[in-house]
C-alpha positions in Angstrom: -83.7 76.6 -62.4 -84.5 79.4 -64.9 -83.9 77.0 -67.8 -86.2 74.4 -66.3 -88.9 76.9 -65.8 -88.5 78.2 -69.3 -88.9 74.7 -70.7 -91.9 74.1 -68.5 -93.4 77.3 -69.8 -92.9 76.5 -73.5 -94.3 73.0 -73.2 -97.4 73.6 -71.0 -98.6 77.1 -71.7 -99.8 76.5 -75.3 -102.8 74.5 -74.1 -104.0 77.8 -72.6 -103.7 79.8 -75.8 -99.9 80.2 -76.2 -99.8 83.2 -73.9 -102.2 85.5 -75.8 -105.9 86.2 -75.4 -106.1 84.3 -72.1 -109.0 84.8 -69.8 -107.1 85.5 -66.6 -108.1 86.3 -63.0 -105.4 88.9 -62.2 -104.1 89.7 -58.7 -101.9 92.6 -57.8 -99.2 92.0 -55.1 -98.1 95.0 -53.1 -96.4 96.0 -49.9 -92.9 95.3 -48.6 -90.6 92.4 -47.9 -93.0 89.8 -46.5 -95.1 90.2 -49.6 -91.9 90.1 -51.8 -91.3 86.8 -50.0 -88.5 86.0 -47.5 -89.5 82.5 -46.8 -86.4 80.3 -46.6 -84.0 83.3 -46.8 -81.2 83.7 -44.2 -78.2 86.1 -44.5 -79.4 87.1 -47.9 -79.5 83.6 -49.4 -82.6 81.5 -50.2 -82.5 77.8 -49.3 -84.5 76.9 -52.5 -86.9 74.7 -50.5 -90.3 74.6 -52.3 -93.2 72.7 -50.7 -95.9 71.4 -53.1 -98.1 74.4 -52.4 -95.6 76.8 -54.1 -94.4 74.8 -57.1 -95.1 75.9 -60.6 -98.4 75.2 -62.4 -99.1 76.1 -66.0 -102.4 77.7 -64.8 -100.5 80.2 -62.5 -98.7 83.0 -64.3 -96.8 86.1 -63.4 -96.2 89.4 -65.3 -92.4 89.6 -65.3 -90.2 92.7 -65.2 -90.4 92.9 -69.0 -94.2 93.0 -69.0 -94.5 89.4 -70.4 -96.6 86.7 -69.0 -94.8 83.5 -67.9 -95.4 80.5 -65.7 -95.0 81.8 -62.1 -92.2 80.3 -60.0 -90.6 81.2 -56.7 -89.2 83.7 -56.1 -92.2 85.5 -57.5 -90.7 89.0 -57.2 -87.4 88.1 -58.9 -86.4 91.0 -61.2 -89.2 93.2 -59.7 -87.9 94.1 -56.3 -84.2 95.0 -56.7 -83.5 96.1 -53.1 -83.9 92.9 -51.1 -83.4 89.2 -51.1 -86.0 86.9 -52.8 -87.6 83.8 -51.3 -91.0 82.2 -50.9 -94.0 84.6 -50.6 -97.7 84.0 -50.3 -98.7 84.4 -53.9 -98.3 80.9 -55.5 -99.8 79.2 -52.4 -102.8 81.6 -52.7 -103.3 80.5 -56.4 -103.0 76.8 -55.6 -105.6 77.2 -52.9 -108.0 79.0 -55.3 -107.5 76.3 -57.9 -108.1 73.6 -55.3 -111.5 75.0 -54.5 -112.9 74.1 -57.9 -114.7 77.4 -58.0 -114.3 78.0 -61.8 -110.8 79.6 -61.8 -109.0 79.1 -65.1 -105.8 80.9 -65.3 -104.5 83.0 -62.4 -102.1 85.8 -63.2 -100.0 87.7 -60.7 -98.6 91.2 -61.0 -95.8 91.4 -58.4 -95.2 95.0 -57.3 -94.0 94.8 -53.7 -90.9 96.6 -52.5 -88.5 95.7 -49.7 -88.3 98.3 -46.8 -91.0 100.5 -48.3 -93.0 102.8 -46.0 -96.5 103.8 -46.7 -95.4 107.3 -47.8 -93.5 105.6 -50.6 -96.8 104.4 -52.0 -98.6 107.7 -52.2 -100.0 108.9 -55.5 -97.2 110.4 -57.6 -94.4 108.4 -56.0 -92.4 105.9 -58.0 -93.8 102.7 -56.4 -97.4 104.0 -56.9 -96.7 104.8 -60.5 -95.2 101.4 -61.1 -98.1 99.6 -59.4 -100.7 101.4 -61.6 -98.6 101.1 -64.7 -98.1 97.3 -64.3 -101.7 96.9 -63.4 -102.8 98.5 -66.7 -100.1 96.6 -68.6 -101.4 93.3 -67.2 -104.8 93.9 -69.0 -103.3 94.3 -72.5 -104.0 90.6 -73.4 -107.3 90.4 -71.6 -108.3 89.4 -68.1 -109.8 91.0 -65.1 -108.0 92.4 -62.0 -109.8 90.8 -59.1 -107.9 92.1 -56.0 -104.8 93.7 -54.5 -103.1 91.5 -51.9 -101.4 94.0 -49.6 -98.9 93.3 -46.8 -97.1 96.4 -45.6 -96.3 98.3 -42.4 -93.2 96.8 -40.7 -91.1 99.7 -41.9 -93.5 102.3 -40.5 -92.9 101.0 -36.9 -89.5 102.7 -36.6 -90.2 106.4 -36.5 -93.1 108.2 -34.7 -93.7 110.4 -37.7 -94.4 107.4 -39.9 -96.6 105.8 -37.2 -98.5 109.0 -36.7 -99.5 109.3 -40.3 -99.9 105.6 -41.1 -103.7 105.2 -41.0 -104.4 108.4 -42.9 -101.8 107.6 -45.5 -102.9 104.0 -45.9 -106.5 105.0 -46.4 -105.5 107.7 -48.9 -103.5 105.1 -50.8 -106.4 102.7 -51.0 -108.8 105.5 -52.1 -106.4 106.9 -54.8 -105.8 103.4 -56.1 -109.6 102.7 -56.4 -109.9 106.0 -58.3 -106.9 105.7 -60.6 -107.4 102.1 -61.6 -111.1 102.6 -62.1 -112.0 99.0 -61.3 -115.1 99.3 -59.1 -115.0 97.8 -56.7 -111.3 96.7 -56.5 -111.1 94.4 -53.5 -108.1 95.0 -51.3 -107.1 92.2 -48.9 -104.8 93.8 -46.3 -102.6 91.7 -44.0 -102.1 92.9 -40.4 -98.4 92.8 -39.7 -97.0 90.0 -37.5 -93.7 91.8 -36.7 -92.1 95.2 -36.8 -88.7 96.9 -37.1 -89.3 99.4 -34.3 -91.3 100.2 -31.2 -94.6 101.1 -32.9 -95.7 97.6 -34.0 -98.8 97.5 -31.9 -99.8 100.9 -33.0 -99.5 100.1 -36.7 -101.4 96.8 -36.1 -104.2 98.7 -34.3 -104.4 101.2 -37.2 -104.7 98.4 -39.7 -107.4 96.7 -37.7 -109.4 100.0 -37.6 -109.5 100.6 -41.3 -113.1 100.1 -42.4 -113.1 101.2 -46.0 -115.2 99.3 -48.4 -114.2 97.0 -50.1 -111.1 96.4 -47.9 -110.9 93.1 -46.0 -108.3 92.3 -43.4 -106.6 89.1 -42.4 -104.1 88.8 -39.5 -100.6 87.4 -39.8 -100.0 87.4 -36.1 -99.2 84.0 -34.8 -97.7 82.7 -38.0 -94.1 81.4 -37.5 -91.3 83.9 -38.0 -87.8 83.0 -39.2 -84.6 83.4 -37.3 -84.5 87.2 -38.0 -87.9 87.5 -36.1 -89.1 89.8 -38.9 -90.0 87.6 -41.8 -92.4 84.7 -42.2 -91.0 81.2 -42.7 -91.7 79.3 -45.9 -94.4 77.2 -44.1 -95.9 80.4 -42.7 -96.0 82.0 -46.2 -98.0 78.9 -47.4 -100.5 79.4 -44.5 -100.8 83.1 -45.3 -101.4 82.4 -49.0 -104.2 80.0 -48.0 -105.7 82.5 -45.6 -105.7 85.1 -48.3 -107.4 82.7 -50.7 -110.2 82.0 -48.3 -110.6 85.7 -47.6 -111.0 86.2 -51.3 -113.4 83.3 -51.8 -115.5 84.6 -49.0 -115.7 88.2 -50.3 
């Protein structure tokens, strides 16, 4: 698979400038395992099924773990998230939907930063995940482009302990405000996904907190009702495609 993608990259990317000085619409991907992408994963193994909506396209790139742009392919977080399994996420489906709108998008670049099993306290200013998100965001701009939004799907791990649930709304709002300040991209659009599942007894509480966040410019879409896999925690491949499309329409309508 990696050899095929590398060949695809070398043949098709030159028409967009050979990888340098590209005008890119850049999107940050953050959160935990459902943003990492678990579509098609069971018992730690990905079934490799890729519907047309998540297949590679020379106009859809990702910033890899070495800080280099390459044609994006599932799993989009390969080499970035080292804790979990990798499968299909919402990113590439999001990009295909944007390109299908014909709204003037040229090259779409993703900066994958999500981390499996991460709680919101792990994303506070000064913590490693926060530092990596801001570092990679700045790194993505070195060859040009504009960061357009953060796609954020997190909260399942905060449903386990009451202490995490108690501080969730305040910590999430602080994270969003700090990110706006530190990236200095006014106004950085954040599209937050309300969780569809949880690992503990505080799922409804976390969802309610997410629905109550009214910070500008934060938009919210709801994953509730999208099909879950056999573990009842992670979205299926088809659900990830639907989520990506919902995120795209939320962005277009912003």
